[in-house]
N, CA, C and O atoms as a GROMACS GRO file, in nm:
protein
  600
    1UNK      N    1   1.124   1.635   0.701
    1UNK     CA    2   1.230   1.552   0.752
    1UNK      C    3   1.341   1.547   0.653
    1UNK      O    4   1.319   1.528   0.533
    2UNK      N    5   1.458   1.565   0.703
    2UNK     CA    6   1.575   1.575   0.620
    2UNK      C    7   1.607   1.438   0.560
    2UNK      O    8   1.596   1.336   0.626
    3UNK      N    9   1.645   1.439   0.435
    3UNK     CA   10   1.691   1.317   0.370
    3UNK      C   11   1.578   1.233   0.303
    3UNK      O   12   1.605   1.128   0.246
    4UNK      N   13   1.451   1.282   0.312
    4UNK     CA   14   1.342   1.207   0.247
    4UNK      C   15   1.325   1.271   0.107
    4UNK      O   16   1.314   1.393   0.094
    5UNK      N   17   1.321   1.185   0.004
    5UNK     CA   18   1.297   1.229  -0.134
    5UNK      C   19   1.196   1.125  -0.194
    5UNK      O   20   1.172   1.019  -0.137
    6UNK      N   21   1.142   1.161  -0.311
    6UNK     CA   22   1.040   1.083  -0.375
    6UNK      C   23   1.080   1.064  -0.522
    6UNK      O   24   1.151   1.146  -0.581
    7UNK      N   25   1.030   0.952  -0.580
    7UNK     CA   26   1.048   0.927  -0.718
    7UNK      C   27   0.928   0.842  -0.770
    7UNK      O   28   0.857   0.777  -0.694
    8UNK      N   29   0.912   0.848  -0.900
    8UNK     CA   30   0.805   0.768  -0.958
    8UNK      C   31   0.840   0.622  -0.956
    8UNK      O   32   0.955   0.586  -0.981
    9UNK      N   33   0.741   0.534  -0.925
    9UNK     CA   34   0.766   0.394  -0.930
    9UNK      C   35   0.769   0.353  -1.073
    9UNK      O   36   0.709   0.415  -1.161
   10UNK      N   37   0.844   0.242  -1.094
   10UNK     CA   38   0.863   0.181  -1.232
   10UNK      C   39   0.790   0.046  -1.236
   10UNK      O   40   0.759  -0.011  -1.131
   11UNK      N   41   0.766  -0.002  -1.350
   11UNK     CA   42   0.705  -0.133  -1.366
   11UNK      C   43   0.775  -0.242  -1.285
   11UNK      O   44   0.713  -0.333  -1.230
   12UNK      N   45   0.911  -0.227  -1.281
   12UNK     CA   46   0.989  -0.326  -1.204
   12UNK      C   47   0.961  -0.322  -1.053
   12UNK      O   48   0.996  -0.416  -0.982
   13UNK      N   49   0.900  -0.215  -1.005
   13UNK     CA   50   0.863  -0.203  -0.862
   13UNK      C   51   0.736  -0.283  -0.829
   13UNK      O   52   0.712  -0.309  -0.711
   14UNK      N   53   0.659  -0.320  -0.921
   14UNK     CA   54   0.530  -0.389  -0.899
   14UNK      C   55   0.546  -0.514  -0.814
   14UNK      O   56   0.467  -0.533  -0.722
   15UNK      N   57   0.643  -0.600  -0.838
   15UNK     CA   58   0.658  -0.720  -0.754
   15UNK      C   59   0.696  -0.690  -0.611
   15UNK      O   60   0.655  -0.761  -0.519
   16UNK      N   61   0.778  -0.580  -0.592
   16UNK     CA   62   0.816  -0.541  -0.455
   16UNK      C   63   0.690  -0.490  -0.379
   16UNK      O   64   0.666  -0.529  -0.265
   17UNK      N   65   0.612  -0.402  -0.443
   17UNK     CA   66   0.493  -0.348  -0.379
   17UNK      C   67   0.396  -0.470  -0.350
   17UNK      O   68   0.339  -0.478  -0.241
   18UNK      N   69   0.381  -0.557  -0.442
   18UNK     CA   70   0.297  -0.676  -0.417
   18UNK      C   71   0.350  -0.754  -0.296
   18UNK      O   72   0.272  -0.799  -0.212
   19UNK      N   73   0.479  -0.770  -0.286
   19UNK     CA   74   0.540  -0.836  -0.173
   19UNK      C   75   0.504  -0.770  -0.037
   19UNK      O   76   0.472  -0.839   0.060
   20UNK      N   77   0.509  -0.637  -0.033
   20UNK     CA   78   0.467  -0.557   0.086
   20UNK      C   79   0.326  -0.585   0.121
   20UNK      O   80   0.291  -0.610   0.237
   21UNK      N   81   0.241  -0.579   0.013
   21UNK     CA   82   0.099  -0.600   0.037
   21UNK      C   83   0.072  -0.743   0.090
   21UNK      O   84   0.000  -0.762   0.188
   22UNK      N   85   0.132  -0.843   0.020
   22UNK     CA   86   0.110  -0.979   0.067
   22UNK      C   87   0.155  -1.002   0.210
   22UNK      O   88   0.087  -1.070   0.287
   23UNK      N   89   0.270  -0.947   0.245
   23UNK     CA   90   0.324  -0.951   0.385
   23UNK      C   91   0.221  -0.895   0.484
   23UNK      O   92   0.192  -0.957   0.586
   24UNK      N   93   0.168  -0.780   0.451
   24UNK     CA   94   0.065  -0.715   0.538
   24UNK      C   95  -0.065  -0.798   0.551
   24UNK      O   96  -0.119  -0.816   0.660
   25UNK      N   97  -0.110  -0.847   0.436
   25UNK     CA   98  -0.233  -0.928   0.440
   25UNK      C   99  -0.202  -1.053   0.524
   25UNK      O  100  -0.280  -1.086   0.613
   26UNK      N  101  -0.094  -1.122   0.497
   26UNK     CA  102  -0.063  -1.244   0.572
   26UNK      C  103  -0.054  -1.218   0.722
   26UNK      O  104  -0.090  -1.304   0.802
   27UNK      N  105  -0.008  -1.101   0.760
   27UNK     CA  106   0.016  -1.071   0.899
   27UNK      C  107  -0.111  -1.023   0.979
   27UNK      O  108  -0.123  -1.046   1.099
   28UNK      N  109  -0.202  -0.958   0.906
   28UNK     CA  110  -0.312  -0.895   0.970
   28UNK      C  111  -0.457  -0.947   0.933
   28UNK      O  112  -0.555  -0.923   1.004
   29UNK      N  113  -0.463  -1.015   0.822
   29UNK     CA  114  -0.595  -1.056   0.776
   29UNK      C  115  -0.622  -1.200   0.818
   29UNK      O  116  -0.530  -1.280   0.838
   30UNK      N  117  -0.750  -1.229   0.830
   30UNK     CA  118  -0.798  -1.369   0.856
   30UNK      C  119  -0.811  -1.426   0.717
   30UNK      O  120  -0.913  -1.409   0.650
   31UNK      N  121  -0.699  -1.498   0.672
   31UNK     CA  122  -0.707  -1.551   0.536
   31UNK      C  123  -0.797  -1.670   0.508
   31UNK      O  124  -0.820  -1.711   0.394
   32UNK      N  125  -0.847  -1.721   0.617
   32UNK     CA  126  -0.942  -1.836   0.597
   32UNK      C  127  -1.080  -1.787   0.570
   32UNK      O  128  -1.168  -1.867   0.543
   33UNK      N  129  -1.102  -1.659   0.576
   33UNK     CA  130  -1.238  -1.599   0.559
   33UNK      C  131  -1.273  -1.559   0.423
   33UNK      O  132  -1.385  -1.514   0.398
   34UNK      N  133  -1.175  -1.574   0.326
   34UNK     CA  134  -1.201  -1.531   0.184
   34UNK      C  135  -1.117  -1.611   0.090
   34UNK      O  136  -1.031  -1.688   0.133
   35UNK      N  137  -1.140  -1.594  -0.039
   35UNK     CA  138  -1.061  -1.664  -0.144
   35UNK      C  139  -0.929  -1.594  -0.155
   35UNK      O  140  -0.917  -1.498  -0.232
   36UNK      N  141  -0.828  -1.636  -0.082
   36UNK     CA  142  -0.698  -1.574  -0.070
   36UNK      C  143  -0.632  -1.562  -0.212
   36UNK      O  144  -0.589  -1.454  -0.252
   37UNK      N  145  -0.627  -1.668  -0.281
   37UNK     CA  146  -0.559  -1.670  -0.414
   37UNK      C  147  -0.627  -1.574  -0.512
   37UNK      O  148  -0.559  -1.502  -0.585
   38UNK      N  149  -0.758  -1.571  -0.514
   38UNK     CA  150  -0.827  -1.477  -0.600
   38UNK      C  151  -0.807  -1.333  -0.558
   38UNK      O  152  -0.787  -1.246  -0.643
   39UNK      N  153  -0.811  -1.307  -0.431
   39UNK     CA  154  -0.788  -1.172  -0.381
   39UNK      C  155  -0.651  -1.119  -0.415
   39UNK      O  156  -0.636  -1.006  -0.461
   40UNK      N  157  -0.547  -1.205  -0.391
   40UNK     CA  158  -0.414  -1.164  -0.414
   40UNK      C  159  -0.389  -1.151  -0.563
   40UNK      O  160  -0.309  -1.065  -0.602
   41UNK      N  161  -0.450  -1.228  -0.647
   41UNK     CA  162  -0.439  -1.212  -0.791
   41UNK      C  163  -0.491  -1.077  -0.834
   41UNK      O  164  -0.433  -1.010  -0.920
   42UNK      N  165  -0.605  -1.037  -0.771
   42UNK     CA  166  -0.661  -0.906  -0.803
   42UNK      C  167  -0.567  -0.798  -0.760
   42UNK      O  168  -0.547  -0.701  -0.834
   43UNK      N  169  -0.509  -0.809  -0.642
   43UNK     CA  170  -0.415  -0.705  -0.590
   43UNK      C  171  -0.295  -0.695  -0.693
   43UNK      O  172  -0.255  -0.585  -0.732
   44UNK      N  173  -0.241  -0.809  -0.731
   44UNK     CA  174  -0.131  -0.808  -0.824
   44UNK      C  175  -0.162  -0.732  -0.950
   44UNK      O  176  -0.083  -0.649  -0.994
   45UNK      N  177  -0.285  -0.764  -1.013
   45UNK     CA  178  -0.324  -0.697  -1.136
   45UNK      C  179  -0.346  -0.548  -1.109
   45UNK      O  180  -0.312  -0.466  -1.193
   46UNK      N  181  -0.403  -0.514  -0.996
   46UNK     CA  182  -0.432  -0.372  -0.966
   46UNK      C  183  -0.303  -0.293  -0.966
   46UNK      O  184  -0.290  -0.188  -1.029
   47UNK      N  185  -0.204  -0.349  -0.889
   47UNK     CA  186  -0.074  -0.282  -0.874
   47UNK      C  187  -0.005  -0.266  -1.012
   47UNK      O  188   0.045  -0.159  -1.043
   48UNK      N  189  -0.003  -0.372  -1.094
   48UNK     CA  190   0.060  -0.365  -1.226
   48UNK      C  191  -0.007  -0.265  -1.315
   48UNK      O  192   0.060  -0.189  -1.386
   49UNK      N  193  -0.145  -0.263  -1.313
   49UNK     CA  194  -0.221  -0.170  -1.393
   49UNK      C  195  -0.202  -0.024  -1.359
   49UNK      O  196  -0.207   0.062  -1.447
   50UNK      N  197  -0.179   0.006  -1.224
   50UNK     CA  198  -0.175   0.142  -1.178
   50UNK      C  199  -0.037   0.184  -1.132
   50UNK      O  200  -0.022   0.287  -1.067
   51UNK      N  201   0.066   0.104  -1.167
   51UNK     CA  202   0.204   0.130  -1.115
   51UNK      C  203   0.252   0.270  -1.136
   51UNK      O  204   0.328   0.320  -1.054
   52UNK      N  205   0.210   0.339  -1.246
   52UNK     CA  206   0.249   0.473  -1.273
   52UNK      C  207   0.195   0.576  -1.169
   52UNK      O  208   0.240   0.690  -1.163
   53UNK      N  209   0.101   0.533  -1.090
   53UNK     CA  210   0.044   0.616  -0.984
   53UNK      C  211   0.111   0.606  -0.847
   53UNK      O  212   0.080   0.679  -0.753
   54UNK      N  213   0.207   0.508  -0.840
   54UNK     CA  214   0.280   0.485  -0.719
   54UNK      C  215   0.403   0.572  -0.710
   54UNK      O  216   0.460   0.610  -0.812
   55UNK      N  217   0.446   0.605  -0.582
   55UNK     CA  218   0.561   0.683  -0.557
   55UNK      C  219   0.658   0.606  -0.478
   55UNK      O  220   0.620   0.536  -0.384
   56UNK      N  221   0.789   0.617  -0.511
   56UNK     CA  222   0.898   0.561  -0.428
   56UNK      C  223   0.932   0.656  -0.320
   56UNK      O  224   0.928   0.777  -0.338
   57UNK      N  225   0.968   0.601  -0.203
   57UNK     CA  226   1.016   0.683  -0.092
   57UNK      C  227   1.162   0.642  -0.072
   57UNK      O  228   1.201   0.525  -0.067
   58UNK      N  229   1.242   0.753  -0.062
   58UNK     CA  230   1.388   0.732  -0.038
   58UNK      C  231   1.424   0.802   0.094
   58UNK      O  232   1.374   0.911   0.126
   59UNK      N  233   1.511   0.737   0.169
   59UNK     CA  234   1.570   0.805   0.292
   59UNK      C  235   1.721   0.801   0.266
   59UNK      O  236   1.784   0.696   0.252
   60UNK      N  237   1.777   0.927   0.259
   60UNK     CA  238   1.921   0.935   0.232
   60UNK      C  239   1.967   0.857   0.108
   60UNK      O  240   2.073   0.795   0.104
   61UNK      N  241   1.878   0.865   0.007
   61UNK     CA  242   1.911   0.802  -0.122
   61UNK      C  243   1.876   0.649  -0.127
   61UNK      O  244   1.887   0.589  -0.234
   62UNK      N  245   1.839   0.590  -0.025
   62UNK     CA  246   1.807   0.450  -0.017
   62UNK      C  247   1.656   0.429  -0.028
   62UNK      O  248   1.579   0.487   0.048
   63UNK      N  249   1.614   0.346  -0.124
   63UNK     CA  250   1.469   0.314  -0.138
   63UNK      C  251   1.424   0.249  -0.012
   63UNK      O  252   1.485   0.151   0.031
   64UNK      N  253   1.312   0.303   0.053
   64UNK     CA  254   1.268   0.247   0.173
   64UNK      C  255   1.118   0.232   0.181
   64UNK      O  256   1.066   0.199   0.288
   65UNK      N  257   1.045   0.255   0.070
   65UNK     CA  258   0.898   0.231   0.077
   65UNK      C  259   0.831   0.285  -0.044
   65UNK      O  260   0.896   0.332  -0.138
   66UNK      N  261   0.696   0.276  -0.042
   66UNK     CA  262   0.614   0.308  -0.152
   66UNK      C  263   0.473   0.360  -0.100
   66UNK      O  264   0.430   0.329   0.011
   67UNK      N  265   0.408   0.438  -0.184
   67UNK     CA  266   0.268   0.472  -0.147
   67UNK      C  267   0.202   0.513  -0.279
   67UNK      O  268   0.271   0.546  -0.376
   68UNK      N  269   0.068   0.510  -0.282
   68UNK     CA  270  -0.012   0.558  -0.395
   68UNK      C  271  -0.109   0.656  -0.336
   68UNK      O  272  -0.185   0.620  -0.246
   69UNK      N  273  -0.109   0.777  -0.382
   69UNK     CA  274  -0.197   0.888  -0.336
   69UNK      C  275  -0.259   0.944  -0.454
   69UNK      O  276  -0.194   1.009  -0.536
   70UNK      N  277  -0.391   0.918  -0.466
   70UNK     CA  278  -0.463   0.957  -0.591
   70UNK      C  279  -0.601   1.011  -0.567
   70UNK      O  280  -0.665   0.977  -0.467
   71UNK      N  281  -0.647   1.094  -0.653
   71UNK     CA  282  -0.785   1.143  -0.643
   71UNK      C  283  -0.883   1.031  -0.669
   71UNK      O  284  -0.857   0.944  -0.751
   72UNK      N  285  -0.992   1.034  -0.601
   72UNK     CA  286  -1.101   0.942  -0.616
   72UNK      C  287  -1.235   1.015  -0.600
   72UNK      O  288  -1.294   1.017  -0.492
   73UNK      N  289  -1.278   1.074  -0.707
   73UNK     CA  290  -1.398   1.156  -0.699
   73UNK      C  291  -1.369   1.286  -0.620
   73UNK      O  292  -1.278   1.362  -0.654
   74UNK      N  293  -1.448   1.309  -0.515
   74UNK     CA  294  -1.432   1.433  -0.431
   74UNK      C  295  -1.329   1.410  -0.324
   74UNK      O  296  -1.305   1.501  -0.246
   75UNK      N  297  -1.268   1.297  -0.315
   75UNK     CA  298  -1.173   1.264  -0.208
   75UNK      C  299  -1.044   1.227  -0.267
   75UNK      O  300  -1.032   1.221  -0.389
   76UNK      N  301  -0.944   1.200  -0.185
   76UNK     CA  302  -0.818   1.141  -0.216
   76UNK      C  303  -0.800   1.014  -0.138
   76UNK      O  304  -0.840   1.006  -0.022
   77UNK      N  305  -0.739   0.909  -0.201
   77UNK     CA  306  -0.713   0.782  -0.139
   77UNK      C  307  -0.558   0.767  -0.113
   77UNK      O  308  -0.477   0.791  -0.202
   78UNK      N  309  -0.523   0.730   0.007
   78UNK     CA  310  -0.387   0.686   0.030
   78UNK      C  311  -0.388   0.535   0.038
   78UNK      O  312  -0.447   0.476   0.128
   79UNK      N  313  -0.320   0.476  -0.058
   79UNK     CA  314  -0.331   0.330  -0.081
   79UNK      C  315  -0.193   0.270  -0.080
   79UNK      O  316  -0.095   0.337  -0.115
   80UNK      N  317  -0.183   0.144  -0.040
   80UNK     CA  318  -0.054   0.069  -0.048
   80UNK      C  319   0.063   0.149   0.004
   80UNK      O  320   0.163   0.169  -0.065
   81UNK      N  321   0.050   0.196   0.128
   81UNK     CA  322   0.150   0.276   0.196
   81UNK      C  323   0.244   0.185   0.277
   81UNK      O  324   0.204   0.134   0.382
   82UNK      N  325   0.361   0.166   0.234
   82UNK     CA  326   0.453   0.070   0.297
   82UNK      C  327   0.588   0.138   0.323
   82UNK      O  328   0.638   0.215   0.241
   83UNK      N  329   0.643   0.107   0.439
   83UNK     CA  330   0.783   0.148   0.472
   83UNK      C  331   0.856   0.012   0.507
   83UNK      O  332   0.804  -0.071   0.581
   84UNK      N  333   0.973  -0.002   0.450
   84UNK     CA  334   1.055  -0.119   0.483
   84UNK      C  335   1.071  -0.140   0.630
   84UNK      O  336   1.087  -0.044   0.706
   85UNK      N  337   1.067  -0.264   0.674
   85UNK     CA  338   1.069  -0.296   0.814
   85UNK      C  339   1.190  -0.232   0.885
   85UNK      O  340   1.177  -0.181   0.996
   86UNK      N  341   1.305  -0.236   0.821
   86UNK     CA  342   1.429  -0.180   0.885
   86UNK      C  343   1.430  -0.028   0.888
   86UNK      O  344   1.524   0.031   0.941
   87UNK      N  345   1.331   0.034   0.833
   87UNK     CA  346   1.323   0.183   0.828
   87UNK      C  347   1.207   0.234   0.913
   87UNK      O  348   1.192   0.355   0.928
   88UNK      N  349   1.126   0.146   0.969
   88UNK     CA  350   1.013   0.181   1.049
   88UNK      C  351   1.056   0.240   1.181
   88UNK      O  352   1.162   0.206   1.232
   89UNK      N  353   0.975   0.327   1.236
   89UNK     CA  354   1.003   0.386   1.368
   89UNK      C  355   1.101   0.503   1.357
   89UNK      O  356   1.154   0.546   1.460
   90UNK      N  357   1.126   0.555   1.240
   90UNK     CA  358   1.221   0.668   1.223
   90UNK      C  359   1.148   0.794   1.187
   90UNK      O  360   1.215   0.895   1.166
   91UNK      N  361   1.013   0.795   1.177
   91UNK     CA  362   0.938   0.911   1.143
   91UNK      C  363   0.914   0.924   0.991
   91UNK      O  364   0.855   1.023   0.947
   92UNK      N  365   0.958   0.827   0.913
   92UNK     CA  366   0.938   0.836   0.763
   92UNK      C  367   0.786   0.825   0.730
   92UNK      O  368   0.736   0.906   0.652
   93UNK      N  369   0.717   0.736   0.784
   93UNK     CA  370   0.579   0.726   0.758
   93UNK      C  371   0.497   0.847   0.797
   93UNK      O  372   0.408   0.888   0.723
   94UNK      N  373   0.528   0.903   0.913
   94UNK     CA  374   0.466   1.023   0.960
   94UNK      C  375   0.491   1.140   0.860
   94UNK      O  376   0.400   1.213   0.822
   95UNK      N  377   0.617   1.154   0.821
   95UNK     CA  378   0.657   1.260   0.723
   95UNK      C  379   0.578   1.245   0.589
   95UNK      O  380   0.529   1.343   0.534
   96UNK      N  381   0.570   1.118   0.540
   96UNK     CA  382   0.498   1.093   0.414
   96UNK      C  383   0.351   1.129   0.429
   96UNK      O  384   0.293   1.198   0.345
   97UNK      N  385   0.292   1.080   0.541
   97UNK     CA  386   0.148   1.110   0.562
   97UNK      C  387   0.123   1.261   0.571
   97UNK      O  388   0.028   1.312   0.511
   98UNK      N  389   0.205   1.331   0.645
   98UNK     CA  390   0.186   1.478   0.664
   98UNK      C  391   0.208   1.547   0.524
   98UNK      O  392   0.137   1.643   0.494
   99UNK      N  393   0.297   1.506   0.445
   99UNK     CA  394   0.318   1.563   0.311
   99UNK      C  395   0.195   1.536   0.225
   99UNK      O  396   0.148   1.627   0.157
  100UNK      N  397   0.143   1.417   0.225
  100UNK     CA  398   0.021   1.389   0.153
  100UNK      C  399  -0.095   1.480   0.195
  100UNK      O  400  -0.167   1.534   0.110
  101UNK      N  401  -0.112   1.494   0.323
  101UNK     CA  402  -0.222   1.577   0.372
  101UNK      C  403  -0.204   1.724   0.339
  101UNK      O  404  -0.303   1.796   0.323
  102UNK      N  405  -0.075   1.772   0.328
  102UNK     CA  406  -0.053   1.909   0.300
  102UNK      C  407  -0.064   1.936   0.150
  102UNK      O  408  -0.072   2.051   0.110
  103UNK      N  409  -0.065   1.837   0.072
  103UNK     CA  410  -0.069   1.853  -0.077
  103UNK      C  411  -0.213   1.873  -0.123
  103UNK      O  412  -0.234   1.922  -0.235
  104UNK      N  413  -0.307   1.840  -0.046
  104UNK     CA  414  -0.457   1.849  -0.094
  104UNK      C  415  -0.542   1.914   0.013
  104UNK      O  416  -0.511   1.914   0.132
  105UNK      N  417  -0.650   1.970  -0.038
  105UNK     CA  418  -0.748   2.030   0.058
  105UNK      C  419  -0.882   1.961   0.053
  105UNK      O  420  -0.988   2.022   0.071
  106UNK      N  421  -0.877   1.826   0.028
  106UNK     CA  422  -0.995   1.743   0.018
  106UNK      C  423  -0.982   1.636   0.128
  106UNK      O  424  -0.877   1.616   0.189
  107UNK      N  425  -1.100   1.569   0.151
  107UNK     CA  426  -1.099   1.459   0.245
  107UNK      C  427  -1.007   1.348   0.191
  107UNK      O  428  -1.003   1.321   0.071
  108UNK      N  429  -0.937   1.288   0.278
  108UNK     CA  430  -0.840   1.179   0.247
  108UNK      C  431  -0.898   1.051   0.320
  108UNK      O  432  -0.939   1.056   0.436
  109UNK      N  433  -0.896   0.945   0.247
  109UNK     CA  434  -0.938   0.818   0.312
  109UNK      C  435  -0.837   0.708   0.284
  109UNK      O  436  -0.757   0.718   0.191
  110UNK      N  437  -0.841   0.604   0.364
  110UNK     CA  438  -0.756   0.491   0.354
  110UNK      C  439  -0.817   0.369   0.420
  110UNK      O  440  -0.914   0.378   0.496
  111UNK      N  441  -0.760   0.255   0.392
  111UNK     CA  442  -0.797   0.130   0.455
  111UNK      C  443  -0.676   0.091   0.554
  111UNK      O  444  -0.558   0.102   0.520
  112UNK      N  445  -0.716   0.046   0.673
  112UNK     CA  446  -0.614   0.000   0.761
  112UNK      C  447  -0.663  -0.125   0.836
  112UNK      O  448  -0.780  -0.132   0.872
  113UNK      N  449  -0.576  -0.222   0.859
  113UNK     CA  450  -0.613  -0.336   0.942
  113UNK      C  451  -0.620  -0.296   1.088
  113UNK      O  452  -0.533  -0.226   1.139
  114UNK      N  453  -0.722  -0.342   1.151
  114UNK     CA  454  -0.741  -0.313   1.294
  114UNK      C  455  -0.628  -0.362   1.378
  114UNK      O  456  -0.592  -0.300   1.478
  115UNK      N  457  -0.567  -0.475   1.338
  115UNK     CA  458  -0.459  -0.532   1.419
  115UNK      C  459  -0.325  -0.460   1.396
  115UNK      O  460  -0.228  -0.479   1.470
  116UNK      N  461  -0.323  -0.375   1.286
  116UNK     CA  462  -0.200  -0.296   1.266
  116UNK      C  463  -0.199  -0.171   1.351
  116UNK      O  464  -0.215  -0.059   1.302
  117UNK      N  465  -0.180  -0.193   1.479
  117UNK     CA  466  -0.200  -0.088   1.573
  117UNK      C  467  -0.101   0.034   1.555
  117UNK      O  468  -0.135   0.149   1.583
  118UNK      N  469   0.014   0.003   1.510
  118UNK     CA  470   0.112   0.114   1.486
  118UNK      C  471   0.051   0.212   1.377
  118UNK      O  472   0.042   0.333   1.397
  119UNK      N  473   0.010   0.153   1.267
  119UNK     CA  474  -0.048   0.240   1.161
  119UNK      C  475  -0.172   0.304   1.207
  119UNK      O  476  -0.189   0.425   1.189
  120UNK      N  477  -0.261   0.227   1.267
  120UNK     CA  478  -0.389   0.274   1.318
  120UNK      C  479  -0.369   0.392   1.408
  120UNK      O  480  -0.435   0.495   1.394
  121UNK      N  481  -0.278   0.379   1.500
  121UNK     CA  482  -0.253   0.491   1.597
  121UNK      C  483  -0.195   0.613   1.527
  121UNK      O  484  -0.227   0.725   1.566
  122UNK      N  485  -0.110   0.596   1.421
  122UNK     CA  486  -0.058   0.712   1.352
  122UNK      C  487  -0.166   0.780   1.282
  122UNK      O  488  -0.169   0.903   1.279
  123UNK      N  489  -0.262   0.705   1.220
  123UNK     CA  490  -0.370   0.771   1.150
  123UNK      C  491  -0.459   0.849   1.246
  123UNK      O  492  -0.498   0.961   1.216
  124UNK      N  493  -0.492   0.791   1.361
  124UNK     CA  494  -0.572   0.854   1.461
  124UNK      C  495  -0.505   0.983   1.510
  124UNK      O  496  -0.568   1.088   1.524
  125UNK      N  497  -0.379   0.971   1.534
  125UNK     CA  498  -0.301   1.090   1.578
  125UNK      C  499  -0.313   1.205   1.482
  125UNK      O  500  -0.313   1.322   1.522
  126UNK      N  501  -0.323   1.170   1.355
  126UNK     CA  502  -0.328   1.269   1.251
  126UNK      C  503  -0.471   1.309   1.209
  126UNK      O  504  -0.493   1.374   1.106
  127UNK      N  505  -0.570   1.265   1.297
  127UNK     CA  506  -0.704   1.320   1.278
  127UNK      C  507  -0.797   1.227   1.194
  127UNK      O  508  -0.911   1.264   1.167
  128UNK      N  509  -0.750   1.110   1.155
  128UNK     CA  510  -0.838   1.019   1.080
  128UNK      C  511  -0.929   0.952   1.178
  128UNK      O  512  -0.892   0.924   1.292
  129UNK      N  513  -1.054   0.926   1.128
  129UNK     CA  514  -1.157   0.858   1.209
  129UNK      C  515  -1.216   0.748   1.129
  129UNK      O  516  -1.240   0.760   1.009
  130UNK      N  517  -1.240   0.634   1.202
  130UNK     CA  518  -1.308   0.520   1.128
  130UNK      C  519  -1.442   0.564   1.075
  130UNK      O  520  -1.517   0.626   1.150
  131UNK      N  521  -1.476   0.538   0.955
  131UNK     CA  522  -1.606   0.572   0.901
  131UNK      C  523  -1.683   0.445   0.859
  131UNK      O  524  -1.805   0.448   0.842
  132UNK      N  525  -1.609   0.334   0.844
  132UNK     CA  526  -1.672   0.208   0.810
  132UNK      C  527  -1.592   0.089   0.868
  132UNK      O  528  -1.470   0.082   0.854
  133UNK      N  529  -1.662   0.000   0.932
  133UNK     CA  530  -1.597  -0.117   0.988
  133UNK      C  531  -1.622  -0.228   0.893
  133UNK      O  532  -1.737  -0.264   0.865
  134UNK      N  533  -1.506  -0.286   0.840
  134UNK     CA  534  -1.508  -0.389   0.741
  134UNK      C  535  -1.473  -0.530   0.802
  134UNK      O  536  -1.439  -0.624   0.729
  135UNK      N  537  -1.482  -0.540   0.933
  135UNK     CA  538  -1.446  -0.668   0.998
  135UNK      C  539  -1.309  -0.657   1.047
  135UNK      O  540  -1.286  -0.615   1.161
  136UNK      N  541  -1.211  -0.694   0.962
  136UNK     CA  542  -1.070  -0.694   1.002
  136UNK      C  543  -1.002  -0.555   0.973
  136UNK      O  544  -0.891  -0.528   1.018
  137UNK      N  545  -1.070  -0.475   0.898
  137UNK     CA  546  -1.020  -0.344   0.858
  137UNK      C  547  -1.120  -0.228   0.883
  137UNK      O  548  -1.240  -0.249   0.897
  138UNK      N  549  -1.065  -0.109   0.888
  138UNK     CA  550  -1.146   0.008   0.887
  138UNK      C  551  -1.124   0.086   0.756
  138UNK      O  552  -1.017   0.080   0.694
  139UNK      N  553  -1.225   0.156   0.717
  139UNK     CA  554  -1.200   0.270   0.626
  139UNK      C  555  -1.202   0.389   0.712
  139UNK      O  556  -1.300   0.415   0.782
  140UNK      N  557  -1.089   0.469   0.708
  140UNK     CA  558  -1.072   0.584   0.792
  140UNK      C  559  -1.067   0.707   0.695
  140UNK      O  560  -1.021   0.698   0.581
  141UNK      N  561  -1.117   0.820   0.749
  141UNK     CA  562  -1.116   0.940   0.675
  141UNK      C  563  -1.072   1.064   0.760
  141UNK      O  564  -1.088   1.067   0.882
  142UNK      N  565  -1.020   1.159   0.694
  142UNK     CA  566  -0.981   1.277   0.754
  142UNK      C  567  -1.030   1.395   0.664
  142UNK      O  568  -0.991   1.406   0.548
  143UNK      N  569  -1.116   1.480   0.720
  143UNK     CA  570  -1.153   1.603   0.642
  143UNK      C  571  -1.026   1.692   0.646
  143UNK      O  572  -0.965   1.713   0.751
  144UNK      N  573  -0.990   1.742   0.530
  144UNK     CA  574  -0.858   1.803   0.519
  144UNK      C  575  -0.871   1.948   0.466
  144UNK      O  576  -0.953   1.973   0.378
  145UNK      N  577  -0.795   2.040   0.516
  145UNK     CA  578  -0.785   2.171   0.460
  145UNK      C  579  -0.912   2.240   0.441
  145UNK      O  580  -0.995   2.249   0.531
  146UNK      N  581  -0.930   2.292   0.314
  146UNK     CA  582  -1.048   2.374   0.287
  146UNK      C  583  -1.184   2.296   0.301
  146UNK      O  584  -1.293   2.353   0.313
  147UNK      N  585  -1.167   2.159   0.298
  147UNK     CA  586  -1.288   2.075   0.314
  147UNK      C  587  -1.351   2.101   0.449
  147UNK      O  588  -1.472   2.083   0.465
  148UNK      N  589  -1.273   2.142   0.548
  148UNK     CA  590  -1.326   2.171   0.678
  148UNK      C  591  -1.412   2.299   0.680
  148UNK      O  592  -1.501   2.312   0.765
  149UNK      N  593  -1.388   2.388   0.592
  149UNK     CA  594  -1.454   2.516   0.593
  149UNK      C  595  -1.574   2.527   0.492
  149UNK      O  596  -1.638   2.632   0.481
  150UNK      N  597  -1.601   2.421   0.424
  150UNK     CA  598  -1.709   2.422   0.326
  150UNK      C  599  -1.843   2.399   0.387
  150UNK      O  600  -1.944   2.397   0.316
   0.00000   0.00000   0.00000
């Protein structure tokens, strides 16, 4: 997709990424079913600790989202994948997902809220399948590239 570029996230991006995460949890999670403050504190610390693994997404030079794509043993995890609300529906998320998938030849997994039907449908369209039901979320996987031929 024309106009999409990437850059490394900076420590100053951690509060913004946390804000995206909090917004998503507040929208799709049943927050009465767990210790919300404790969980969000863990999320905040995780983002701050691993901020160097996050990538900024730009559309025509304007910062419009973030993601973290990292190896996890024999697989890769796509984590904290967010596109700014005003930039959604323009194909940016699809482009980023396809780029991540083209960059590795291992199984890719992610977590997605069941109620986030837009994201869920995008992942299904790209060959992800639920492998574990976590109540309000799925862990989804896609066997990718050479992993299909092993």
